[in-house]
C-alpha positions as CSV (number, residue, x, y, z in Angstrom):
1,M,13.7,-8.3,-12.0
2,V,10.7,-7.0,-13.4
3,A,10.1,-3.5,-14.5
4,V,7.3,-1.2,-14.8
5,D,6.9,2.2,-16.5
6,F,5.3,5.1,-15.1
7,T,5.4,8.4,-16.9
8,N,8.1,7.2,-19.3
9,R,10.8,6.2,-16.8
10,R,11.4,2.5,-15.7
11,W,12.6,1.1,-12.2
12,H,14.7,-1.8,-11.9
13,V,14.7,-3.2,-8.1
14,S,15.1,-6.6,-6.8
15,K,13.1,-8.3,-5.0
16,V,12.5,-7.2,-1.1
17,R,14.7,-9.2,1.5
18,P,13.7,-8.7,4.9
19,G,16.1,-7.9,7.7
20,L,17.1,-5.3,10.6
21,I,16.8,-2.1,9.5
22,S,19.6,-1.4,11.4
23,Q,21.7,-3.2,9.6
24,R,21.0,-1.5,6.7
25,I,22.2,1.8,7.9
26,P,25.4,1.5,9.5
27,C,25.6,5.2,11.5
28,G,23.8,3.4,13.9
29,C,20.5,6.7,14.3
30,F,18.3,3.6,14.0
31,N,19.2,1.2,16.2
32,G,16.1,1.7,18.7
33,F,13.7,0.9,16.4
34,R,11.0,-1.9,17.7
35,A,10.7,-5.1,16.1
36,Q,12.6,-3.9,13.1
37,D,12.3,-6.9,11.1
38,A,8.2,-6.3,11.4
39,D,8.8,-3.0,10.0
40,F,10.9,-3.2,6.8
41,I,9.1,-2.9,3.7
42,Y,11.8,-2.2,1.3
43,A,15.8,-1.1,0.9
44,G,17.2,0.5,-2.2
45,K,20.7,1.9,-3.0
46,H,20.2,4.9,-0.7
47,W,17.2,4.6,1.2
48,V,15.3,2.0,3.5
49,L,11.8,2.4,3.7
50,A,10.0,1.5,6.9
51,L,6.6,1.1,8.5
52,N,5.8,3.6,11.6
53,A,5.4,2.1,14.7
54,S,2.6,3.9,15.0
55,Q,-0.3,2.9,12.2
56,F,-3.0,5.1,13.1
57,F,-3.2,6.1,9.4
58,L,-2.7,2.7,7.7
59,G,0.8,2.1,5.8
60,R,2.3,5.2,7.4
61,S,5.8,4.6,6.7
62,L,9.5,6.3,7.4
63,L,11.9,6.8,4.4
64,L,15.4,6.5,5.8
65,L,18.9,7.7,4.3
66,R,21.3,5.1,4.6
67,E,23.9,7.5,5.1
68,H,23.7,10.2,7.9
69,T,23.3,13.4,6.9
70,T,21.0,15.9,8.3
71,D,20.2,18.7,5.6
72,L,18.9,17.9,2.2
73,F,21.7,20.2,0.6
74,W,24.5,17.3,0.8
75,V,21.9,14.3,-0.5
76,P,23.2,13.8,-4.1
77,S,20.9,14.0,-6.7
78,V,21.1,10.2,-7.5
79,A,19.4,9.6,-4.2
80,M,16.8,12.1,-4.6
81,D,15.8,10.5,-8.0
82,E,15.4,7.2,-6.4
83,F,13.4,9.1,-3.2
84,H,10.8,10.0,-6.1
85,D,11.1,6.2,-7.6
86,I,10.4,5.0,-4.3
87,Y,7.9,7.4,-3.4
88,C,5.8,6.7,-6.0
89,V,5.5,2.8,-5.6
90,W,4.8,3.1,-1.9
91,R,2.0,5.3,-3.3
92,S,0.6,2.5,-5.9
93,A,1.5,-0.1,-3.3
94,L,-0.7,1.3,-0.7
95,E,-4.0,2.3,-3.5
96,R,-3.4,-1.6,-4.6
97,A,-3.1,-3.0,-1.4
98,F,-5.9,-1.2,0.7
99,H,-8.2,0.0,-2.6
100,K,-8.9,3.2,-0.8
101,N,-8.3,6.8,-2.3
102,F,-5.9,9.2,-0.2
103,R,-3.8,12.0,0.0
104,S,-0.4,11.7,1.1
105,N,1.5,13.9,3.3
106,V,4.8,13.7,3.0
107,A,7.3,15.7,5.7
108,L,11.2,16.0,5.9
109,L,12.5,16.0,9.0
110,G,15.8,16.0,10.6
111,N,14.8,17.1,14.4
112,E,14.5,14.9,17.6
113,T,18.4,14.9,17.6
114,D,18.2,13.2,20.8
115,V,16.5,10.1,18.8
116,H,18.6,9.5,16.4
117,G,21.0,12.1,16.0
118,G,18.9,14.5,13.4
119,H,19.1,11.8,10.7
120,L,17.6,13.1,7.7
121,H,14.2,10.9,6.9
122,W,11.0,11.3,5.2
123,H,7.5,10.7,6.9
124,F,4.8,9.4,4.5
125,V,1.8,9.4,5.6
126,P,-1.5,8.5,3.6
127,R,-4.8,10.4,4.8
128,Y,-7.7,8.1,3.7
129,L,-10.8,10.0,2.1
130,E,-13.1,7.4,3.3
131,P,-13.3,4.6,6.0
132,I,-10.7,2.1,6.2
133,S,-9.9,-1.6,7.9
134,F,-7.5,-4.2,7.7
135,R,-8.1,-7.5,9.1
136,G,-11.0,-6.1,11.1
137,K,-9.3,-3.5,12.7
138,E,-10.5,0.1,11.9
139,Y,-7.9,2.9,10.7
140,F,-7.9,6.7,10.9
141,T,-9.4,8.7,8.0
142,E,-9.5,11.9,7.4
143,T,-11.9,14.1,9.1
144,P,-12.1,17.6,10.8
145,E,-11.0,16.1,14.1
146,T,-8.0,13.7,13.1
147,A,-6.7,16.9,10.9
148,R,-6.8,18.9,14.3
149,Q,-4.7,16.1,16.2
150,N,-0.7,16.8,17.8
151,Y,0.1,13.1,16.8
152,S,3.7,13.9,18.5
153,Q,1.3,14.1,22.2
154,I,-0.4,10.6,21.5
155,A,1.8,8.6,19.4
156,E,3.1,6.2,22.3
157,R,-1.0,5.4,22.8
158,L,-0.9,4.3,19.4
159,I,2.1,2.0,18.8
160,T,0.3,-0.8,16.6
161,P,1.8,-4.5,17.9
162,P,4.4,-5.8,15.8
163,L,2.3,-8.9,14.4
164,E,0.2,-6.4,13.0
165,R,2.7,-4.3,11.4
166,R,4.0,-7.4,10.3
167,R,1.2,-8.1,8.6
168,I,0.4,-4.6,7.0
169,A,4.1,-4.5,6.0
170,Q,3.3,-8.0,3.9
171,E,0.6,-6.9,2.6
172,L,2.5,-3.9,1.3
173,Q,5.9,-5.5,-0.1
174,R,3.4,-7.7,-2.0
175,Y,2.5,-5.4,-4.0
176,F,5.6,-3.2,-3.7
177,S,7.6,-5.8,-5.1
178,A,5.1,-6.1,-8.1
179,S,5.1,-2.7,-9.0
180,Y,8.9,-2.9,-10.5
């Protein structure tokens, strides 16, 4: 185990072990993930971090609570501490992996009850402030046009192939693991 100090806090987390996301969330709400082994980034005690199938913003991720809960009120404070730790390391990993400035959009959602039973999860969306590419592919940057997009209406057209997602996840894991 390795550790790094961020603002006088120390996190001790073991190395990333790949695996199916559905095996880490026992309620079955996320069994429908496509190519789960491609999307997996990290599993903590309370949370599982995965890439979103739509990588229009490079590194767009989901943080899924392991226990089935539909309201933040029921999440224990120790899980919220871990949320913050994982978010900080995710953000640092993106900066180190892609060497670009971005601002984060972070959203707590429990909607789409037809898809996942309202299971509480967070969306982490890096909004890059300058052009960004990875392995020769261009990704979205923060522009007036992208800021006006309603992604729920175009998301299915923006699904990133599993092999590309696996490469993105591996790049993040490299820095994610080194952050601890």
